[in-house]
C-alpha positions as CSV (number, residue, x, y, z in Angstrom):
1,M,87.4,181.1,253.2
2,P,87.2,177.4,252.3
3,K,83.4,177.7,252.4
4,Q,83.4,180.5,249.8
5,R,85.9,178.5,247.6
6,A,83.5,175.5,247.8
7,Q,80.6,177.7,246.7
8,I,82.5,179.2,243.8
9,T,83.6,175.7,242.7
10,A,80.0,174.4,242.9
11,R,78.7,177.4,241.1
12,Q,81.3,176.9,238.3
13,A,80.3,173.3,238.0
14,E,76.6,174.3,237.8
15,I,77.2,176.9,235.1
16,S,79.3,174.5,233.0
17,D,76.8,171.6,233.2
18,P,75.4,171.1,229.7
19,H,72.0,170.0,231.1
20,L,71.6,173.3,232.9
21,T,72.6,175.8,230.3
22,G,72.2,174.1,226.9
23,T,75.9,174.5,226.2
24,A,78.9,172.2,226.9
25,T,81.4,175.0,227.1
26,P,82.0,176.8,230.3
27,I,83.6,179.7,228.3
28,V,80.1,180.8,227.1
29,A,78.8,180.7,230.7
30,A,81.9,182.7,231.9
31,V,81.4,185.4,229.3
32,F,77.6,185.8,229.6
33,G,77.3,184.7,233.3
34,D,73.9,184.3,234.9
35,S,72.0,186.1,232.1
36,F,72.9,183.3,229.7
37,K,71.6,180.7,232.1
38,L,68.4,182.6,233.0
39,N,67.4,183.9,229.6
40,C,68.1,180.7,227.6
41,Y,66.3,178.2,229.7
42,A,63.4,176.7,227.8
43,G,62.6,173.6,229.9
44,P,63.5,169.9,229.4
45,S,63.6,168.4,225.9
46,T,63.4,164.8,224.7
47,S,67.1,164.6,224.0
48,G,68.1,165.5,227.6
49,R,69.4,168.9,226.6
50,K,67.5,172.2,227.0
51,A,66.7,174.2,223.9
52,M,67.6,177.9,223.7
53,T,64.9,180.3,222.9
54,W,65.4,184.0,222.2
55,R,61.8,185.1,221.9
56,R,60.3,187.5,224.4
57,Q,56.8,187.2,225.8
58,G,54.9,190.5,226.0
59,P,54.2,193.6,224.0
60,M,56.6,195.1,221.5
61,D,58.7,198.0,222.9
62,M,58.6,201.4,221.3
63,N,62.1,201.3,219.7
64,T,61.2,198.1,217.8
65,A,57.9,199.6,216.6
66,V,59.6,202.7,215.4
67,V,62.3,200.8,213.5
68,I,59.7,198.6,211.8
69,L,57.6,201.6,210.9
70,L,60.6,203.6,209.5
71,T,61.9,200.6,207.6
72,G,58.4,200.0,206.0
73,L,58.1,203.7,205.2
74,F,61.6,203.7,203.6
75,I,60.8,200.7,201.4
76,Y,57.4,201.9,200.4
77,S,58.8,205.4,199.5
78,A,61.6,203.9,197.4
79,W,59.1,201.7,195.5
80,L,56.7,204.6,195.0
81,T,59.6,206.8,193.7
82,S,60.4,204.1,191.1
83,I,56.8,203.9,189.9
84,V,56.4,207.7,189.6
85,F,59.8,208.1,188.0
86,C,59.1,205.4,185.4
87,S,55.7,206.8,184.7
88,A,57.0,210.4,184.2
89,H,59.9,209.3,182.0
90,D,57.9,206.8,179.9
91,E,60.0,203.7,180.8
92,R,57.3,201.1,180.5
93,P,59.4,197.9,180.7
94,L,61.0,199.1,184.0
95,L,57.6,200.3,185.2
96,I,56.1,196.9,184.7
97,A,59.1,195.2,186.3
98,A,59.0,197.6,189.3
99,A,55.2,197.1,189.7
100,A,55.3,193.3,189.3
101,F,58.5,192.6,191.3
102,F,58.6,194.8,194.4
103,P,62.4,194.5,195.2
104,V,63.2,195.7,191.7
105,G,61.2,198.9,192.3
106,V,62.8,199.4,195.7
107,V,66.3,199.1,194.4
108,H,65.5,201.4,191.4
109,G,63.8,203.9,193.7
110,V,66.9,204.1,196.0
111,G,69.0,204.4,192.8
112,V,66.9,207.4,191.7
113,W,67.4,209.0,195.1
114,F,71.1,208.8,194.9
115,G,71.4,209.7,191.2
116,G,72.2,206.3,189.9
117,W,69.4,206.4,187.3
């Protein structure tokens, strides 16, 4: 039993060491556990602390690709709706603004979808 207690105490000291995890608070290590220590290690830095990186190496997963594709499709559809609506209703100033400034067209297109304009 004392051996286990010594291992737990040494492990807690290891997790709360700011040079091992990049954080000075043992609370973060207690909440996230080993995943924080393993996923945030980026190697030594010049200041003596280790930087945290959240990037992943490797190909994009399917969920991320689908979200990016659907977001792009949503934005393009809203912009195109604004352009077509302005052309059909002879609203030239808004057509020029929507064509020149992409976010204006997206907001106007979503407004047209929901009956705001």
